[in-house]
TIGUDO-318428 format. One record per atom (N, C-alpha, C): x, y, z. Coordinates in steps of 0.1 Angstrom, whole numbers, plus 5000, padded with zeros to 4 digits. Layout:
BEGIN
XYZ...
// end
This chain:
BEGIN
148690508687147890458681148290508662148290398656148490398642147590508634148590598626148490748616146790698611147390558606146090528593144790478597144790438609143990378618142890528623143890668629143190758632142290828616143290858609143090918596141590858592141290698592140390648588139090678600139390678613138090678621137790828621138790928620138291078619137491088610137491028595136591068586135591008584135690868591134190828589133690868603133890898612133590958622132491118619133191188615132991328612131891328598132091218587130991208581129291178585129891058594128291038603128091128612128791238620128191348627127291418618128091488610127591568603126291518596126491388591124991348583124091308593124191268603123091238614122491378617123291518621122891608626122191708617122691708606121991828589120391798594119991688594118191678593117591768605118591748616117991848631118191978627119492018619119792168616118792198604118192118596116892168590115792198594115292108602113892158613114392278622115392318627115492398636115792548627116492538616116292668604114992688604114192618595112792598594111992668607111892638615111392678628111492838631112892868630113392978633113393088621113193048610112893118598114193168593115093078598116593118592116593008579116093118567115993078556116693148544116793088531117093178523116093158512115593278512114293318500114793358487114093298478114593328466114593448458115393518449114893638440115493608429115693728423115893718409117393678407118493678413119693658408120193478416118593438424119093308426118393198418118793058419118092968411117092918415117392868431115992798437114892938438113792808436112392868434111292898448112092828461111392838472112392868485111592878494112392948508113692778508114692788512115792688515116192708530116292608539117092668553118292688550118892748557120392798557120792718571121792758575122492718585123592588587123392548570124192428568125892428571126092528569127792578572127792528588127192588598126592508615127192358612126392328606126292168606127692088603128192148593129892138587130692168599130492298602131392338614131592238625129992178628129992118645130891978641130791898631131291798626132891778626133191908620134591958620135191978635134792068640135092108654135191968667133991878664133591788674134991678670135391658658136291558655137691618660138191738653138791828656139091778673138291818680138491818695139091648699138291598694138391418700140091398694140891448684142091458680143191488693142491618700142991658708143191578721141991548729141091448737142391298736142291258723143091108724144591158720145091258720146191278718146891278709146491288698146591288687147591418682146891508688147191658684147291748698148391798700148591898713147892008716146892058723146192198728147292298727147792328716148792438718147992578713148992668708148792788703148392768689149092718684148592698667147392648667146992538676145592488671144592578679144992648690143992718698143492848685144792878677144593018668143592968656143792828652143192808642141692788646141492728655140192698659139292878663140192958666139593098671139493148656140393118647140393218635138693148628138692998628137392958619136092998628136093008639134793038649134493188646135693268642135493428639134593408626135093358617134893338601133393298601132793188609131793118609130493228615131193248629130193398634129693518626130893558617130393688609129393638594129793498593128693418582127393458587127493388600125993338603125293508605126293588611125693698610124793778598125693758590125293808577124293738568123993588571123093498566121693548573121793628586120793638589120193778589120993858588120594028589121494088578122494038570122594098560124094198566125094198558126194288560127194368547126894488554128094578543129294498538129694518529131194458520132194488531132394618535133394668545133194598558131894548563132094498579132294358574131894328566132394148561133894148562134394238552135894228554136894258565136294358574136694348586137194198594135294168592135594038601136793918592136693918581137693828573139293848580139293998579140494038586140993988601139894008606140193958620140693818621139893718614140093578610141593538607141693628597143093588591144093628597143993728610145093808618145293678628144493648634144593538645145693398640144493378628145793268621147393288621147393428616148993458610149893448627149093538634149893548649149993448655149293338656149193188660150193098656150793098644151193038637152593078632152693198635154293268633154993298621153993318610153993328595154493448591155293538597155393708594156993698585157593588584158593578576158493428562157093388558156893258554157493318543157193438532157493438520158993528520159493568530160593648534160193798541160893928538160394018547158694008550158394088561157394118567156294178560156794258551156394328543155694318529156694158526156094098514155193978521155593898531154793838536153193818539152793908545151993968553150893988544151194078533149894118522150194008513150793908511150393788501149493718511149593668525148693568531147593628530147593768533145893828533145393818522145993828511145593838496145093698495145993608496145493458496144293448504144293418516143193408524141893448525141393618523140493678520140093658503140993638497140793628483139993498483140193418488139693268490138593228492138393318508137293318516135993348508136593488497135393528490134993458476135893418472136193338457135393188463135293148473134393028479132893068478132993188485131593238490130793298477131593328465130993348451130693278447131193108447131092988442130092898445129592978458128392898466127292898460126992888448125592978440124892838433125092738433124292608427124592498438123692428436123592318450124492238445125292178458126492078457127692128456127992238444129292288441130492248449130492328457131592358468131792258476130492178481130692108489131291978487130991968472131591828470132891858462133191958457134492028451135692048464135192088475136292118484136391988494135491888496135991788497136991708488136691698478137891658470139091738470138991848473140591938473141091888490139791868498140691828509141591698507141191588500141591458500143291508488142991618482144491668478145191718486144991758498145791828508145991678517145191618519145591498527146691398518146491378505147791328497148891418503149091538501150491648504150891598514149991588525150591538542150891408539150391338536150991178535152291178528152491238514153491218504154691278512154691398523155491458529155891418539155491308545155991278563157491188556158291268569159491228571159591208591160591178593160891158605160991298609161491398605161691508610160491608610159291578598158391648599156791568597156991498608156091398611154991458618154991528624153991588635153091688627153791758615153491838606152391768596152791668590152891588580150991548588151591488598149891398604148791468610149191608612148491718613147691758602148191758590147491848580146791708571147291548576146791438569145391468575145091448589144391438599142991538595143591688601142591798595142291778581142791738576141891738559140791618559141391498566140191398565139191418572139291488587137991568595137291638583137691748573137191838571136191758560137191678551136591578541135291498543135391458555133891378562133191458565133591578569132491658573131791708558132391768549131591828538130991708531131491568530130891458523129491408531129791428547128491398550127291488552127891618544126791728543126391708528127191668519126391668506125191618501125391468507123591418502122591518505122691638514121691718519121391828507122691878503122891998499123291958482123191858476122991808461121791848455122091878443120691878435119491758437118291838440117691928450118191968461118692088467118992078476117892078488118292038499117392028510118092148522119392188521119592318533120692358523121292478528121992578516123392568531124792588525125592628534125492748538125192858536125192998540126193058535126993188542127593228540128593168550128193118564129093078574129592938568128992888558129592768555130592788545130092918533131092888526132292998528132293068536133393138541134593018547133992938558134492848565135392768557134992728545135292628535136292758528136292818528137492908519138792958531137992938544139392968555140192818559139692698556139892598556141192568542140192578532140892548519142492648519142392808523143292898523144392818534143992808547145092758554145792658552144992578545145492478544146592478533146092588526147092598511148692648519148192748530149692748535150492678542149892618551150592508561150792408552150192348541150592238529151792268523151492418517152892478509154092478517154092518528155192558539155592378542154792298546155092138544155992098531155592138523156192068507157492148508157892258509159092338507159892258513159392258530160592208539160692058535159791978529160091838526161091848515161291958505162191928496163492058497163592028513165092148513164492238513163592318516163192448514163092508501162292458492162192468478161092578479161092708477159792798478159092768465159792748455158792738446157492628445157692538454156692428460155192508464155492648470154492718473152992718461153792708447152792678438151992568438152092458446151492358448149792388450149492448463148292528465147692568455148692678449147792758438147292688426148292538423147692488413146492388419146192318432145492258436144092348435143792448441143092548441142992648427142992608418142992718407141692708401140892608404139392658398138792768405138992728420138392868426138892998422140193018419140793118415140393188399140193038394139593108380138193148383137393078391136093138389135993308392136393298404136593448410137293548400138193538392138993618385137893638372136993518368136393568354134893648360134593618373133593688378133893878375134993888385135894018387135794068373136693998364136694048352135394098341134694018339133794038334132494138337132694138353131894228358132294388359133394398358134494508355134594588346134494478334134594498323133194558314132294468322130894518316130294628325131094708335130194798340129694788352129694658356128794608367129494608384128994598393129794578404130194458411131594418415131894308417131394228425131094308435130494238450129294228450128394268437126694228436126794118431125794058440125893868433124893878418125093758410124593728400124993638389123693558382124293448376124893438368126393488369127493478358128693428361128693328369129793238375129593158363131093088365131292968359130492868356130292818367129292708371127492768364127492908364125992898361126092898345127392938336127392928324127292788317128092668327128292558325127092518327126392598336124792528335124092508326124092688322123092688306123392618296124892578296125192498281124892408285124992328298124692158297123392148301122392268307121292238307120792148322121492128333121592088344122292088355121992108364122692148377122992028381122791908381123491798385124991748378124791778362125791768353126891858354126191988359127092108364128192078372127392008388128291978396128891868394128591768384129391668380131191708376130491798363131791868358132791928364132192018374133192098384133691968391132991878394133791788405135091718400134491678382136091608373136791698375136991838372137691938366138791938380137991918392138691938405139191798409139091698404139691568405140991558398140891638384142291648375142791718380142591858388143791918396144191868409143491758412143891708429145091598418144591538415145291438406147191488400146591558389148091638384149091708395148091738408148891828423149891698425149391608427149591498435150991438422150791428411151991378402152791448404152691578402153991668403154691668413153891698424154491678439155291568440154691458435155491308438156991298429157091368420157891388408159191478416158591568425159891668428160691718421160191768408160691848393159891988393161092068393160492198392159892228380160692228370160192228358158892188353158492058357157092008357156192058363156392138374155892218383155192328377156392418370156192548362155492498349155592358341154892358332153192298336152992258345151592188347150792308352151392428362150492538364150492628352151492618340151692678330149992638322150392508320149092458313147992468320147592448330146392478337145692648335146892708337146492848335146192888319146892828311146292868296144792798293144892668299143592618296142592688304142592728314141392838317141392938314142293018309141993108300141293118291141592998282140692928270139392908275139392838286137892828292136992918294137693028298136793168302136293198295137493258283136993288271135693248262135693038265134393008258133593028266133493018279132493048288131693208286132693268284132193438283131193438269131093328260130493368247128893308254128693278266127293178268126593298275125793318268124493408274124593398292124393518294124093528316122793618315122093598326121093688331121793768341121793918338122094028347120994058353120994088367120294118374119794298369118394348374118594518367119194538375119494568390120194638398121894608392122094548382123194578379123494598365122494618358122794728341122994798345123894878335124394978332123095088331123495218339122595288333122895368323121995378315122095458300121895588305122495688302122695848303121895898290120695988294120296048286121096198279
// end
């Protein structure tokens, strides 16, 4: 079967599946009272159904199984491990959404998901010795799961953003395809389009004003997908360029907005004596929203930044130039430093439980 036909098929079908089942998920969440209630650190003013992450994951999983049934992908240990890691993180998120979960318990769940992925993909020496590789992979995956969890704070932000980034990973897979790397490239291309179709199918219900939220199950699954694709696409890119390890910077460049947001929040909260893990209206998106005065405009602005990142990543990769990769990564790092300083000047709302206690 022609790979272009397969890619278009899985993209359209995943979109239609998620678009079709999300209204059912909304009704189910309302019936069982699986909702997100408003509070001081949230923007919405009424209870909104959760379980949006389940809708996205169902679409993703069904179309992934479709590729296995149609023999576009073998049911081997890596794919079983990929699915198992995703199921673990979705279950952790659902439990957290319904009952709440201490940060340490959530971290254990994230580590379990990461461990399954590493064990089933033979990544122990990806960046060199095991004592360097494992900490880097754990930091990357856990960091991005939490970054996307943190960034899921405004209608439609990470849903649309992650779909755009998935198209970037599709481009890396497409550009990396050689006879020797065809299986890896096709897998990344197909998986990326399944994911993109799933989140774009969910976006009409999640864009402002949202009818349903992703919840932690959805945001951490998105973090899982983006972090694992970053590893697999980075590995593919380096192999296609003669094992040039520098091109592991490609996914860092592609995902730099999510990295920027969690760095901004972590730095400002630590500086101001607040707990990093405690939620608040102090993310880049909240600050942009305050400046723009519109959640819709904020989402579109974040989408545009990520489109620029995707296009820049594709151009850099297409040029196969080490210096250009370093220059582009440095330019965006400087831009985000400048952008962060400007956003830091915008007033924020700090919940009472995060205010510094004054000593008498």
